[in-house]
C-alpha positions as CSV (number, residue, x, y, z in Angstrom):
1,M,152.8,91.7,95.8
2,R,149.1,92.6,95.9
3,C,149.1,93.4,92.2
4,V,150.6,90.0,91.4
5,T,148.0,88.2,93.4
6,F,145.2,90.2,91.8
7,A,146.6,89.5,88.4
8,K,146.7,85.8,89.1
9,V,143.1,85.8,90.3
10,L,142.1,87.7,87.2
11,L,143.9,85.3,85.0
12,L,142.4,82.3,86.7
13,F,138.9,83.8,86.4
14,A,139.5,84.5,82.7
15,A,140.7,80.9,82.2
16,L,137.6,79.5,83.9
17,L,135.3,81.9,82.0
18,F,136.6,80.7,78.7
19,S,136.6,77.1,79.6
20,I,132.9,77.0,80.4
21,P,131.2,75.2,77.5
22,A,128.4,76.8,75.6
23,R,124.9,75.8,76.7
24,A,124.6,72.1,76.2
25,E,121.7,70.1,74.8
26,I,120.1,66.9,75.8
27,R,119.6,64.5,72.8
28,I,117.0,61.8,73.0
29,I,118.1,59.1,70.5
30,Q,115.9,56.2,71.7
31,S,113.8,55.9,74.8
32,P,111.2,53.2,75.3
33,G,109.9,54.9,78.4
34,G,109.6,53.2,81.8
35,Q,108.9,54.2,85.3
36,V,107.5,57.7,85.5
37,G,109.4,58.9,88.6
38,P,113.0,58.8,87.1
39,F,111.7,60.7,83.9
40,L,110.1,63.4,86.0
41,D,113.3,63.8,88.1
42,L,115.5,64.0,84.9
43,F,113.3,66.4,83.0
44,E,113.0,68.7,86.1
45,K,116.8,68.9,86.2
46,V,116.8,69.6,82.4
47,R,114.3,72.3,82.8
48,E,116.3,73.9,85.6
49,S,119.5,73.7,83.6
50,G,118.2,75.7,80.7
51,E,119.4,73.1,78.3
52,R,117.7,72.5,75.0
53,V,116.2,69.1,74.2
54,V,116.7,67.5,70.8
55,I,114.3,64.6,70.1
56,D,116.2,62.6,67.5
57,G,114.5,59.2,67.6
58,P,111.8,57.4,69.4
59,C,110.6,59.0,72.7
60,L,107.9,56.7,73.9
61,S,105.6,56.5,76.9
62,A,107.1,58.2,80.0
63,C,109.7,59.9,77.8
64,T,107.0,62.1,76.4
65,L,106.7,63.8,79.8
66,V,109.5,66.0,78.5
67,L,106.8,67.9,76.7
68,S,105.0,68.7,80.0
69,I,108.1,69.7,81.9
70,V,110.6,71.4,79.6
71,P,109.4,74.6,78.0
72,G,108.3,74.1,74.4
73,E,110.6,76.8,73.0
74,R,113.6,74.6,74.3
75,I,112.4,71.5,72.4
76,C,113.1,70.7,68.8
77,V,112.7,67.6,66.7
78,T,114.7,65.9,63.9
79,K,113.1,64.0,61.0
80,R,113.9,60.8,63.0
81,A,111.8,61.9,66.0
82,V,108.8,59.9,67.0
83,L,106.7,60.5,70.1
84,G,104.6,57.6,71.4
85,F,101.6,58.0,73.7
86,H,99.4,55.6,75.6
87,A,97.2,55.5,78.7
88,A,98.9,55.3,82.1
89,R,99.1,51.9,83.5
90,S,100.6,50.1,86.5
91,I,101.8,46.5,87.0
92,D,100.6,44.4,89.9
93,R,102.7,41.9,91.9
94,R,101.9,39.2,89.3
95,G,103.2,41.3,86.4
96,R,99.7,42.1,85.0
97,F,99.0,45.6,83.7
98,Y,96.0,47.5,84.8
99,A,94.7,50.9,83.7
100,E,95.2,54.1,85.7
101,P,92.4,56.4,84.3
102,E,93.0,59.2,86.7
103,A,96.7,59.3,86.0
104,S,95.9,59.2,82.2
105,E,93.7,62.3,82.6
106,A,96.4,64.1,84.6
107,V,99.1,63.3,82.0
108,L,96.9,64.3,79.1
109,A,96.0,67.6,80.9
110,A,99.7,68.3,81.4
111,Y,100.7,68.0,77.7
112,P,100.8,71.3,75.7
113,G,97.5,72.1,73.9
114,P,98.6,71.1,70.4
115,V,99.7,67.7,71.7
116,R,96.5,67.2,73.7
117,N,94.5,68.1,70.6
118,W,96.4,65.7,68.4
119,I,95.9,62.9,70.9
120,S,92.2,63.7,71.3
121,R,91.6,63.7,67.6
122,R,92.9,60.1,67.6
123,G,90.6,58.8,70.3
124,G,92.5,59.9,73.4
125,L,94.9,57.9,75.5
126,T,94.2,54.2,75.4
127,S,96.2,51.0,75.7
128,R,97.0,51.5,71.9
129,L,100.2,53.3,71.2
130,L,99.7,56.6,69.3
131,L,102.7,57.7,67.2
132,L,103.2,61.4,66.5
133,K,105.9,61.9,63.8
134,G,106.6,63.5,60.5
135,H,104.6,66.5,59.3
136,D,102.2,66.2,62.3
137,L,105.1,66.5,64.7
138,A,106.8,69.2,62.8
139,A,103.6,71.2,62.9
140,I,103.9,71.3,66.7
141,Y,107.6,71.5,67.4
142,P,110.3,73.1,65.2
143,R,112.9,71.1,63.4
144,C,116.3,71.3,65.0
145,R,118.9,73.5,63.3
């Protein structure tokens, strides 16, 4: 009876082992950004999971924080990928935007060096949206295979 029980456990373990999917990936198809907090939480979970991030479309504003949180070797881009950067800003109770220069400095400092350099060569983070795409983006992050 003991052998039968052990055999059943071994079979159950084997079934579970082979039913575990291969490491998944997170695919960013279109993100306009938004509040920073939820993006930080999401990308922390992605970093901890070991999953790869495929940027396959626009990843704008707060979405670009993925570059600061997920290791660069786990990020790849497709030819449709576009990263959009601008200065940090908040909204007051009346719905008006105002600049957050200290937050902008912190965000810029957190980006990987090649991204920081690309942004700096274009005048830094301002209210104007800077779009990193095409050959410039492929020079920083590998194309997805």
